FIDO-316710 format. One line per 3 residues: number of its first residue (from 1); for each residue x, y negated, z negated of N, C-alpha, C, O. Coordinates in steps of 0.2 Angstrom, whole numbers, plus 2048, in hexadecimal, padded with zeros to 3 digits. Layout:
NUM = X,Y,Z,X,Y,Z,X,Y,Z,X,Y,Z; ... $
! end
This chain:
1 = 804,806,800,800,800,800,804,7FA,800,803,7F5,804; 80A,7FA,7FC,80E,7F4,7FB,812,7F3,802,812,7ED,804; 814,7F9,805,817,7F8,80C,812,7F5,811,814,7F1,815 $
4 = 80C,7F7,811,807,7F4,816,806,7ED,815,806,7E9,819; 806,7EB,80E,805,7E4,80D,80B,7E0,80F,80A,7DA,812; 811,7E3,80E,817,7DF,811,817,7DF,818,819,7D9,81B $
7 = 815,7E4,81C,815,7E4,823,810,7DE,825,811,7DB,82A; 80A,7DE,822,805,7D9,824,807,7D2,823,806,7CE,827; 80B,7D1,81D,80D,7CB,81B,813,7C8,820,813,7C3,822 $
10 = 817,7CD,822,81C,7CC,827,819,7CA,82E,81B,7C5,831; 814,7CD,830,810,7CC,836,80D,7C5,836,80D,7C1,83B; 80A,7C3,830,807,7BD,82F,80C,7B7,830,80B,7B2,833 $
13 = 812,7B8,82D,817,7B3,82D,81A,7B2,834,81B,7AD,836; 81B,7B8,837,81D,7B8,83E,818,7B4,843,81A,7B0,847; 812,7B5,842,80D,7B2,846,80C,7AB,844,80C,7A6,849 $
16 = 80D,7A9,83E,80D,7A2,83C,813,79E,83F,812,798,841; 819,7A1,83F,81F,79E,841,81E,79D,849,820,798,84C; 81C,7A2,84C,81B,7A2,853,816,79C,855,817,799,85A $
19 = 810,79C,851,80B,796,853,80F,790,851,80D,78B,855; 813,78F,84C,816,789,84B,81B,787,850,81B,781,852; 81E,78C,853,823,78A,859,81F,788,85F,821,783,863 $
22 = 819,78B,860,815,789,866,812,782,865,812,77F,86A; 810,781,85F,80D,77A,85E,813,775,85D,811,76F,85E; 819,777,85C,81E,772,85B,821,76F,862,822,773,867 $
25 = 822,768,862,820,763,85D,819,760,85F,817,760,864; 816,75E,859,810,75B,85A,810,754,858,80B,750,857; 816,751,856,817,74A,855,81E,748,856,822,74C,859 $
28 = 820,742,855,827,740,856,82C,743,852,82B,745,84D; 832,744,855,838,747,852,83D,742,851,83E,73D,855; 840,742,84B,845,73D,849,84C,741,84A,84D,746,847 $
31 = 850,73D,84E,857,740,84F,85C,73B,84B,85D,735,84D; 85F,73D,845,863,739,841,86A,73A,844,86D,73F,845; 86E,734,845,875,734,846,878,731,840,877,72B,83E $
34 = 87D,735,83D,880,732,837,886,72E,838,889,72C,833; 887,72D,83E,88D,729,840,88B,722,844,886,722,845; 890,71E,845,88F,717,847,88C,718,84F,88E,71C,852 $
37 = 888,713,850,885,712,857,88B,711,85C,890,70E,85B; 88B,714,862,890,714,867,895,719,867,899,71A,86C; 895,71D,862,89A,723,862,898,729,865,892,729,868 $
40 = 89C,72E,865,89A,734,869,893,737,866,88F,739,86B; 893,738,860,88C,73B,85D,886,737,85F,881,739,861; 887,730,85F,881,72C,861,880,72C,868,87A,72D,86A $
43 = 885,72C,86C,884,72D,874,880,734,875,87B,734,879; 883,739,872,880,740,873,879,740,871,874,742,875; 877,73D,86B,870,73D,868,86C,739,86D,866,73C,86E $
46 = 86E,734,870,869,730,874,868,733,87B,862,733,87D; 86D,736,87D,86C,73A,884,867,740,882,863,741,886; 869,744,87D,865,749,87C,85D,747,87A,859,74B,87C $
49 = 85D,742,876,856,740,874,851,73E,879,84B,740,87A; 854,73A,87E,850,738,884,84E,73E,888,848,73E,88A; 852,743,889,850,748,88D,84B,74D,889,847,750,88C $
52 = 84D,74E,883,849,752,87F,842,750,87E,83D,754,87E; 841,749,87E,83A,746,87D,836,748,883,830,749,883; 839,747,889,836,749,88F,834,750,890,82E,752,892 $
55 = 838,755,88D,837,75C,88E,831,75E,889,82D,762,88A; 832,75B,883,82D,75D,87D,826,759,87D,822,75B,87A; 827,753,881,821,74F,881,81F,74B,87B,819,749,87A $
58 = 824,74A,877,823,746,871,829,742,870,82F,744,872; 828,73C,86D,82E,737,86C,834,73B,867,832,73E,863; 83A,739,869,840,73B,865,843,735,863,846,732,868 $
61 = 843,733,85D,845,72C,85B,84C,72D,858,84D,731,853; 851,72A,85A,858,72A,858,859,725,852,857,71F,853; 85B,727,84C,85C,723,847,863,724,844,865,729,842 $
64 = 867,71E,844,86E,71E,841,86D,71D,839,86B,718,837; 870,722,836,870,722,82E,878,722,82D,87A,728,82C; 87B,71D,82D,882,71C,82C,885,71C,825,882,719,821 $
67 = 88A,71F,824,88E,71E,81D,890,724,81A,88E,72A,81C; 895,724,816,898,72A,813,89C,72E,818,89C,734,817; 89F,72C,81D,8A2,730,822,89D,734,826,89F,73A,828 $
70 = 897,732,826,892,736,82A,88E,73B,825,88A,73F,828; 890,73B,81F,88C,740,81A,886,73D,817,882,741,815; 885,737,817,87E,734,815,879,737,819,874,739,817 $
73 = 879,735,820,874,738,824,873,73F,825,86E,742,825; 879,743,824,879,74A,825,875,74D,81F,871,752,81F; 877,74A,819,873,74C,813,86C,74B,813,868,74F,811 $
76 = 86A,745,816,863,743,817,85F,749,81B,85A,74B,819; 862,74B,820,85F,750,824,85F,757,821,85A,75A,821; 864,758,81D,865,75F,81A,85F,75F,814,85D,765,813 $
79 = 85D,75A,812,858,75A,80D,851,758,80F,84C,757,80C; 850,757,816,84A,756,819,846,75D,81A,849,762,81A; 83F,75C,81B,83B,762,81C,83E,766,822,840,763,827 $
82 = 83E,76D,821,841,771,826,83B,773,82B,839,779,82C; 839,76E,82F,833,76F,834,835,76D,83B,831,76D,83F; 83B,76B,83C,83D,769,843,83C,762,845,83D,760,84B $
85 = 839,75E,840,838,757,842,83D,752,840,83D,74C,841; 842,754,83C,848,750,83A,84E,754,83C,850,759,83A; 852,752,841,858,755,844,85E,750,843,85D,74B,841 $
88 = 864,753,844,86A,750,843,86F,751,849,86F,757,84B; 872,74C,84B,877,74D,850,87E,74B,84C,87F,745,84A; 882,750,84B,888,74F,847,88D,754,84A,88C,758,84F $
91 = 893,754,847,898,759,849,89E,759,845,89E,75A,83F; 8A4,759,848,8AA,75A,845,8AC,755,83F,8AF,758,83A; 8AA,74F,83F,8AB,74B,839,8A8,74E,833,8AB,74D,82D $
94 = 8A2,751,834,89F,753,82E,8A2,75A,82C,8A3,75C,826; 8A5,75E,831,8A8,764,82F,8AE,763,82B,8B0,766,827; 8B2,75E,82E,8B8,75C,82A,8B7,759,823,8BA,75B,81E $
97 = 8B1,756,823,8AF,753,81C,8AE,758,817,8AE,756,811; 8AC,75E,819,8AB,763,814,8B0,764,80F,8AF,766,809; 8B6,763,812,8BC,764,80D,8C0,75D,80B,8C3,75D,807 $
100 = 8BE,758,80F,8C2,752,80E,8BE,74E,809,8C2,74A,805; 8B8,74E,808,8B4,74B,803,8B2,750,7FD,8B1,756,7FE; 8B3,74D,7F7,8B1,751,7F1,8AA,750,7EF,8A7,74B,7F0 $
103 = 8A7,755,7ED,8A0,755,7EA,89B,753,7EF,897,74F,7ED; 89B,755,7F5,896,753,7FA,88F,756,7F8,88F,75C,7F5; 88A,753,7F9,883,756,7F6,880,75B,7FB,87B,75D,7F9 $
106 = 883,75D,800,881,762,804,886,766,807,88C,764,807; 885,76C,80A,88A,770,80D,888,771,815,882,773,816; 88C,76F,819,88A,76F,820,888,776,823,884,776,827 $
109 = 88C,77B,820,88B,781,823,885,785,820,882,789,823; 883,782,81A,87D,786,816,877,782,817,871,785,817; 877,77B,816,871,777,816,86F,774,81C,869,771,81D $
112 = 872,776,822,870,774,828,870,77A,82D,874,77E,82D; 86B,77A,831,86A,77F,836,86D,77D,83D,86B,778,83F; 872,780,83F,875,77F,846,870,780,84B,86D,785,84C $
115 = 86E,77B,850,86A,77C,855,86D,77D,85C,86C,782,85F; 872,778,85D,876,779,864,87C,774,864,87B,76F,861; 881,777,866,887,772,868,885,76E,86E,883,771,873 $
118 = 887,768,86E,885,764,874,88B,763,879,88B,764,87F; 890,760,876,896,75E,87A,89C,75E,876,89C,75D,870; 8A2,75F,879,8A8,75E,875,8AC,758,879,8AB,756,87F $
121 = 8AF,754,874,8B3,74E,876,8BA,74E,874,8BC,74D,86F; 8BE,74F,879,8C6,74F,878,8C8,747,876,8C4,743,878; 8CD,746,874,8D0,740,872,8D7,73F,876,8DA,744,879 $
124 = 8D9,739,876,8E0,737,879,8E4,734,874,8E2,730,870; 8EA,737,873,8EF,734,86F,8F2,72E,873,8F6,72F,878; 8F2,728,870,8F4,722,874,8F9,71E,86F,8F9,71F,869 $
127 = 8FE,71B,872,902,716,86F,903,70F,872,901,70F,878; 905,70B,86E,906,704,871,90C,704,876,911,708,875; 90B,701,87C,910,702,881,917,700,87F,91C,702,882 $
130 = 918,6FC,87A,91E,6FA,877,922,700,874,928,700,873; 91E,705,871,921,70A,86E,925,70F,873,922,711,878; 92B,710,871,930,713,876,92E,71B,876,933,71F,875 $
133 = 928,71D,877,927,724,878,922,725,87E,91D,721,87F; 923,72B,881,91E,72C,887,91C,733,887,919,736,88B; 91D,737,881,91B,73E,880,91A,73F,879,91D,73B,874 $
136 = 917,745,877,916,747,870,91D,748,86D,91E,747,867; 921,74C,871,928,74D,86F,92C,747,86D,92F,747,868; 92B,742,871,92F,73B,86F,92C,738,869,92F,735,865 $
139 = 925,739,869,921,736,863,924,739,85C,925,736,857; 924,740,85C,926,743,857,92E,742,855,92F,741,84F; 932,741,85A,939,73F,859,939,738,856,93D,737,851 $
142 = 935,734,858,935,72D,855,933,72D,84E,935,72A,84A; 92E,731,84D,92B,731,846,930,734,841,930,733,83B; 934,739,844,939,73C,83F,93E,737,83E,941,737,838 $
145 = 940,733,843,945,72E,842,943,729,83E,947,725,83A; 93D,727,83E,93A,721,83A,935,724,835,92F,722,836; 936,728,830,931,72B,82C,92D,725,828,92F,721,825 $
148 = 926,726,829,922,721,826,921,71A,829,91E,716,827; 924,719,82F,924,713,833,91F,712,838,91D,70D,83A; 91C,718,83A,917,718,840,910,718,83D,90F,71D,839 $
151 = 90C,714,83E,905,713,83C,900,715,841,901,713,847; 8FB,719,83F,8F6,71B,843,8EF,719,840,8EE,71A,83A; 8EA,717,844,8E4,715,842,8DF,71A,843,8DF,71D,849 $
154 = 8DA,71B,83E,8D4,720,840,8CF,71F,83A,8D1,71D,834; 8C9,721,83B,8C4,722,836,8C7,727,831,8C9,72D,834; 8C7,726,82B,8C9,72B,826,8C5,732,827,8BF,732,827 $
157 = 8C8,737,828,8C5,73E,828,8C2,73F,82F,8BF,745,830; 8C3,73B,834,8C1,73C,83B,8C5,741,83E,8CB,742,83C; 8C3,744,844,8C7,748,848,8CD,744,84A,8D3,747,84B $
160 = 8CD,73E,84C,8D3,73A,84E,8D8,739,848,8DE,738,849; 8D5,739,842,8DA,738,83C,8DE,73F,83C,8E4,73F,83B; 8DA,745,83C,8DD,74B,83B,8E1,74D,841,8E6,751,840 $
163 = 8E0,74A,847,8E4,74C,84D,8EB,74A,84B,8F0,74E,84E; 8EC,744,848,8F3,742,847,8F6,746,841,8FC,747,841; 8F2,747,83C,8F4,74A,836,8F6,751,838,8FB,754,835 $
166 = 8F3,754,83D,8F5,75B,83F,8FC,75B,842,900,760,841; 8FE,755,846,905,755,848,90A,754,842,90F,756,842; 907,750,83D,90C,74F,837,90D,756,834,913,757,832 $
169 = 908,75A,833,909,760,830,90D,765,834,912,768,832; 90C,765,83B,90F,76A,83F,917,768,840,91B,76D,841; 918,762,840,91F,760,841,923,75D,83B,929,75B,83B $
172 = 91F,75D,835,922,75B,82F,925,754,82F,92A,752,82D; 921,74F,832,922,748,833,91D,744,82F,918,747,82D; 91E,73E,82E,919,739,82B,917,733,82F,91B,72E,82E $
175 = 912,734,833,90F,72E,836,909,72C,831,905,730,82F; 909,725,830,904,723,82A,8FD,721,82D,8FD,71D,831; 8F8,724,829,8F1,723,82B,8EF,71C,828,8F0,71A,822 $
178 = 8EC,718,82D,8E9,711,82B,8E2,712,82C,8E0,713,831; 8DE,712,826,8D7,713,827,8D3,70D,82B,8D4,707,82A; 8CE,70F,82F,8CA,70A,833,8C3,70D,832,8C2,713,831 $
181 = 8BE,709,834,8B7,70A,834,8B4,70C,83A,8AE,70E,83B; 8B8,70B,840,8B5,70D,846,8BB,70D,84B,8C0,70A,84A; 8B9,70F,851,8BE,710,857,8C0,709,85A,8C6,708,85C $
184 = 8BB,704,85A,8BC,6FE,85D,8C2,6FA,859,8C7,6F8,85D; 8C2,6F9,853,8C8,6F6,84F,8CE,6FA,850,8D4,6F6,851; 8CE,700,851,8D4,704,852,8D7,702,859,8DD,701,859 $
187 = 8D3,702,85E,8D5,700,865,8D8,6F9,865,8DE,6F8,867; 8D5,6F5,861,8D7,6EE,861,8DE,6ED,85E,8E2,6EA,861; 8DF,6F1,859,8E5,6F0,855,8EB,6F4,859,8F1,6F2,858 $
190 = 8EA,6F9,85C,8EF,6FD,860,8F1,6F8,866,8F7,6F8,867; 8EC,6F6,869,8ED,6F1,86F,8F2,6EB,86D,8F6,6E9,870; 8F0,6E9,867,8F3,6E3,864,8FA,6E4,861,8FE,6E0,860 $
193 = 8FC,6EB,860,902,6ED,85E,902,6ED,856,908,6ED,853; 8FD,6EC,853,8FD,6EC,84B,8FE,6F3,849,900,6F3,843; 8FC,6F8,84C,8FD,6FF,84B,900,702,851,8FF,700,856 $
196 = 904,707,850,908,70A,855,904,70F,85A,906,70F,860; 900,713,857,8FC,718,85B,8F6,71A,858,8F4,717,852; 8F2,71E,85C,8EC,720,859,8EA,726,85E,8EC,727,863 $
199 = 8E5,72A,85B,8E2,72F,85F,8DB,72C,860,8D7,72A,85B; 8D8,72C,866,8D2,728,868,8CE,72C,86C,8D1,730,871; 8C7,72C,86C,8C3,72F,871,8C4,72B,878,8C6,726,878 $
202 = 8C2,72F,87D,8C2,72C,884,8BF,726,885,8C1,721,888; 8B8,725,882,8B5,71F,884,8B8,718,882,8B9,714,886; 8BB,718,87C,8BE,712,87A,8C5,711,87D,8C8,70C,87E $
205 = 8C9,717,87E,8D0,717,880,8D1,716,887,8D6,713,889; 8CD,719,88B,8CE,71A,892,8CF,713,896,8D4,712,89A; 8CB,70E,894,8CB,708,898,8D2,705,896,8D5,702,89B $
208 = 8D4,705,890,8DB,702,88E,8E1,706,891,8E6,703,893; 8E0,70C,892,8E5,710,895,8E6,70F,89C,8EB,70E,89F; 8E0,70E,8A0,8E0,70D,8A7,8E3,705,8A8,8E5,704,8AE $
211 = 8E2,701,8A3,8E4,6FA,8A4,8EB,6F9,8A2,8EE,6F4,8A3; 8EE,6FF,8A0,8F5,6FE,89E,8F7,6FB,897,8FC,6FA,895; 8F1,6FA,893,8F2,6F7,88D,8F3,6FC,887,8F5,6FA,882 $
214 = 8F2,702,889,8F4,708,884,8F7,70D,889,8F6,70E,88E; 8FC,711,886,8FF,717,889,8FC,71D,886,8FD,71F,880; 8FA,721,88B,8F7,728,889,8FD,72D,889,900,72D,88E $
217 = 8FE,730,884,904,735,884,901,73C,883,905,741,885; 8FB,73E,881,8F9,744,881,8F1,745,880,8EE,740,87D; 8EE,74A,882,8E7,74B,881,8E6,751,87C,8EA,756,87C $
220 = 8E2,750,877,8E1,755,872,8DE,75B,873,8DE,760,86F; 8DB,75C,879,8D7,762,87B,8DC,767,87D,8E2,766,87D; 8DA,76E,87E,8DE,773,881,8DF,773,888,8E4,776,88B $
223 = 8DC,76E,88C,8DD,76E,893,8DD,766,894,8DA,762,891; 8E0,764,89A,8E1,75D,89C,8DA,75B,89E,8D5,75F,8A0; 8D9,754,89E,8D3,751,8A0,8D3,74F,8A7,8D8,74C,8A9 $
226 = 8CD,750,8AA,8CD,74D,8B1,8CD,746,8B1,8CF,743,8B7; 8CC,742,8AC,8CC,73B,8AB,8D4,739,8AB,8D5,733,8AE; 8D8,73D,8A9,8DF,73B,8A8,8E3,742,8AA,8E7,744,8A6 $
229 = 8E3,744,8B0,8E6,74A,8B2,8EE,74B,8B1,8F0,750,8B1; 8F1,745,8B1,8F8,745,8B0,8FB,745,8A9,901,745,8A8; 8F6,744,8A4,8F8,744,89D,8F7,74B,89A,8F2,74E,89B $
232 = 8FD,74E,898,8FD,754,895,8F9,755,88F,8F7,750,88B; 8F7,75B,88D,8F4,75D,886,8FA,75D,881,900,75D,883; 8F7,75C,87B,8FC,75D,875,900,763,875,906,764,874 $
235 = 8FC,769,877,8FE,76F,877,904,770,87C,909,773,87B; 903,76D,882,908,76D,887,90E,76A,885,914,76B,887; 90D,765,880,913,760,87E,917,763,878,91B,75F,876 $
238 = 916,769,877,91A,76C,872,917,76E,86B,91A,76F,866; 910,76E,86B,90D,770,865,908,776,867,902,774,867; 90B,77C,867,906,781,869,900,782,865,901,782,85F $
241 = 8FB,784,868,8F4,785,864,8F1,77F,862,8EB,77F,85F; 8F4,779,863,8F0,772,861,8EA,771,865,8EA,772,86B; 8E5,770,862,8DE,76E,865,8DA,76A,860,8D8,76D,85B $
244 = 8D8,764,862,8D4,760,85E,8CE,75E,862,8D0,759,866; 8C9,761,862,8C3,75E,866,8BD,75C,862,8BB,75F,85D; 8BB,756,863,8B5,754,85F,8AF,757,862,8AD,756,868 $
247 = 8AB,75B,85E,8A5,75E,861,89F,75C,85D,8A0,75A,857; 89A,75B,860,894,759,85D,88E,75D,860,88E,760,865; 889,75E,85B,883,761,85D,87D,760,859,87D,75B,855 $
250 = 878,763,85A,872,762,856,870,767,851,871,76D,851; 86E,764,84B,86D,769,845,865,767,843,863,762,844; 863,76C,83F,85C,76B,83B,85E,76D,834,863,770,832 $
253 = 859,76B,830,85A,76D,829,85A,775,828,856,778,82C; 85E,778,824,85D,77F,823,856,781,821,853,77E,81E; 854,787,824,84E,78A,823,849,788,828,843,78A,828 $
256 = 84B,784,82D,847,782,833,845,789,836,849,78D,838; 83F,78A,838,83D,790,83B,841,792,841,842,78D,845; 843,798,842,847,79A,848,844,799,84E,847,797,853 $
259 = 83D,79A,84F,83A,798,856,83A,791,857,83B,78F,85D; 83A,78C,852,83B,785,854,842,783,856,843,780,85B; 847,786,853,84E,785,855,84F,788,85C,853,785,860 $
262 = 84C,78E,85D,84D,791,864,84A,78C,869,84D,78B,86F; 844,789,868,841,785,86C,845,77E,86D,846,77C,873; 848,77C,868,84C,776,869,853,778,86C,855,774,871 $
265 = 856,77D,86B,85C,77F,86E,85B,780,876,85F,77D,87A; 855,783,878,854,784,87F,853,77D,883,855,77C,888; 84F,779,87F,84D,772,882,854,76E,883,855,76B,888 $
268 = 858,76E,87E,85E,769,87E,863,76C,883,866,768,886; 864,773,883,868,776,888,866,774,88F,86B,773,893; 860,774,890,85E,773,897,85F,76C,899,861,76A,89E $
271 = 85E,767,894,860,760,895,867,75F,896,869,75B,89A; 86B,762,892,872,761,893,875,763,89A,87A,761,89C; 872,768,89D,874,76A,8A3,871,766,8A9,873,767,8AF $
274 = 86D,761,8A8,86B,75D,8AD,870,758,8B0,874,756,8AC; 870,757,8B6,876,752,8B9,876,74C,8B5,87B,749,8B4; 870,749,8B3,870,742,8B0,874,742,8AA,878,73E,8A8 $
277 = 873,747,8A5,876,748,89F,87D,74A,89F,881,747,89C; 87E,74F,8A3,885,752,8A4,88A,74D,8A7,890,74C,8A5; 887,74A,8AC,88C,745,8AF,88E,73F,8AB,894,73D,8AB $
280 = 889,73D,8A7,88B,737,8A2,890,73A,89D,894,736,89B; 88F,740,89A,894,742,895,89B,744,898,8A0,742,895; 89B,747,89E,8A1,748,8A1,8A5,741,8A3,8AB,741,8A2 $
283 = 8A1,73C,8A5,8A4,736,8A6,8A7,733,8A0,8AB,72E,8A0; 8A5,735,89A,8A8,733,893,8AE,737,891,8B1,736,88C; 8B0,73C,896,8B6,740,894,8B3,746,890,8B8,74A,88E $
286 = 8AD,747,88F,8AA,74D,88B,8A9,753,890,8A9,753,896; 8A8,759,88C,8A7,75F,890,8A0,761,88D,89F,762,887; 89B,762,891,895,764,88F,895,76C,88D,898,770,891 $
289 = 893,76D,887,895,774,884,88F,777,880,890,778,87A; 889,778,883,883,77A,880,885,782,87D,888,786,881; 882,783,878,883,78A,875,87C,78D,872,877,789,872 $
292 = 87C,793,870,876,795,86C,877,793,865,87C,790,863; 872,793,861,872,791,85B,877,795,856,87A,792,852; 877,79C,858,87C,7A0,854,883,79E,856,887,79E,851 $
295 = 884,79D,85C,88B,79B,85E,88D,795,85B,893,794,858; 889,790,85B,88A,789,858,88C,78A,850,890,787,84D; 887,78E,84D,888,78F,846,88F,792,844,893,790,83F $
298 = 892,797,848,898,79A,847,89E,794,849,8A3,794,845; 89D,790,84E,8A2,78B,84F,8A2,786,849,8A8,784,847; 89D,784,846,89D,780,840,8A0,783,83A,8A5,780,837 $
301 = 89F,789,839,8A2,78D,833,8AA,78D,834,8AE,78C,830; 8AC,78F,83B,8B3,790,83C,8B6,789,83C,8BC,789,839; 8B3,784,83E,8B6,77D,83E,8B7,77B,836,8BC,777,835 $
304 = 8B2,77C,832,8B3,77A,82B,8B9,77D,828,8BD,77A,824; 8BA,784,829,8C0,787,827,8C6,785,82A,8CB,784,826; 8C6,783,830,8CC,781,834,8CF,77A,831,8D5,77A,82F $
307 = 8CA,776,830,8CC,76F,82E,8CD,76F,826,8D1,76A,824; 8CB,773,822,8CC,774,81B,8D4,775,81A,8D7,772,816; 8D7,779,81F,8DE,77B,81E,8E2,775,820,8E7,773,81D $
310 = 8E0,771,825,8E4,76B,828,8E3,766,822,8E8,762,821; 8DD,765,81F,8DD,75F,81A,8E1,761,814,8E4,75D,811; 8E1,767,812,8E5,76A,80C,8ED,768,80E,8F0,766,80A $
313 = 8EF,76A,814,8F6,76A,816,8F8,763,816,8FE,761,815; 8F4,75E,819,8F5,757,81A,8F5,753,814,8F8,74E,813; 8F1,755,80F,8EF,751,809,8EB,74B,80A,8EA,747,806 $
316 = 8E7,74B,810,8E2,746,812,8DD,746,80D,8DA,74C,80A; 8DA,740,80B,8D5,740,806,8D0,73A,808,8D2,736,80C; 8CA,73B,806,8C5,735,807,8C1,734,800,8C0,739,7FD $
319 = 8BF,72E,7FF,8BB,72D,7F9,8B4,72F,7FA,8B0,72E,7F5 $
! end
């Protein structure tokens, strides 16, 4: 009798979840971006939300909830109802933050359900043209000759921060991190020569590289970029296995019904593959990289572990 009741209860739950997915969405969806407007996560969210609204027939409203290295907005979504109406576009900064920040009020791997990875964004390591280096090997040699004399700018705990810290760790040199609140001020100060170098995303760096105001010495991806085919990767330049890619995707609160996540995954993946969306992302130096929900969940868990080791080795901290 008990077994029969369990079977009936399971069937009722399955039917209820299926009905919920079929009815979803029946109102507007909120897409929270925990990082500043104009950045990779924000661009991805706005491209995805526009296409998703058309596919689902309901508004998808992008809302920037900035602060705490992206963890304020992420925590807000983690604590929202698990019904598919509050989503998050986030990525590598939050994965790094799991070990960089102490006493965070949520766990990215446990309190958020991975829906889909959207795109990966490599960066460019650039130097002021007056710096006498044209390669990673020359940069490391100069850093070794001038310990503590070379400054690099980045948001604390960002992929671009850890990209240089990874070089510090790999080559036992000390290039000094100068904290910034955004890529714009970093670009301004490298161009002006106030700091010597930075790792920057393609959108803010590429115009300055092409104008000759910054010198690109390496790409952080595992392969060269079509935007800068003559610039080698860091791995090619003497750091085997080096790879720092900023990845971003869509999350929902943990406990969101699997049929709802599946529906979102299918709709977002279809949108990412359209020429309008993919062309825009590729033009920013990104690679469109949709995944299944399970694949994305594994990426998130693996990245949290990877960056915890780098943070520990580098001694990087955030308040």
